[in-house]
C-alpha positions, 0 to 999 in steps of 0.5 A: 312026617319027613321025606329025607334025600341023600345025594351022592356025587357031584353036583351036590350043590347044583342039586341042591338048588334044584331040591329048592326049586322042586321045594318050591314049586311044590308050595305054589300046589300045597302050601300049607302041606310043605316046608323044607330044609336043607344044608346051608341052613335055606336062608340065604339070598339065593333062595329068595331069587329063586322064589321070585323067578317060580312064584313072580312075586317082589323080593319082599314078598319072596322073604316073606314067602321064605319064611313060611318054607323054611322049617321051624321045627330045627335041625335033623339032617343027619347023614342027609343033604335035605329034608322035605318036612310034612305039616300032616301025614302025606297021602301016597299021591303026594309023595308019589309026586314029591319023588316024581318032581325030585327025580325031574329035577336032579335026573338033567345032573346025574348025581345019584340020590336016595330018597326016605320018608320017615 
């Protein structure tokens, strides 16, 4: 099951970075539940830097952590810009928590977006 995010309007790149931060933060709370993928493939060094900043780990540890975060199921973005992949069907409370974190992360950017879980 995946929760897809479609971003409308600028700043799209900043929004993608904000969603990466959400993924890293959520993975601290639910390491076995969620991983993610974005339009850029999430393999770039900035993700590792985000992990270092949020978790306070070394770059080498961040690379290993990144391996766990990035989806292995392949690209299924279609019309979406980012998705969170659930390792199991999420509980309603977990979906609410994810949406709240997405809202919190994207609100300061002023971009509009949709969230769809299927």
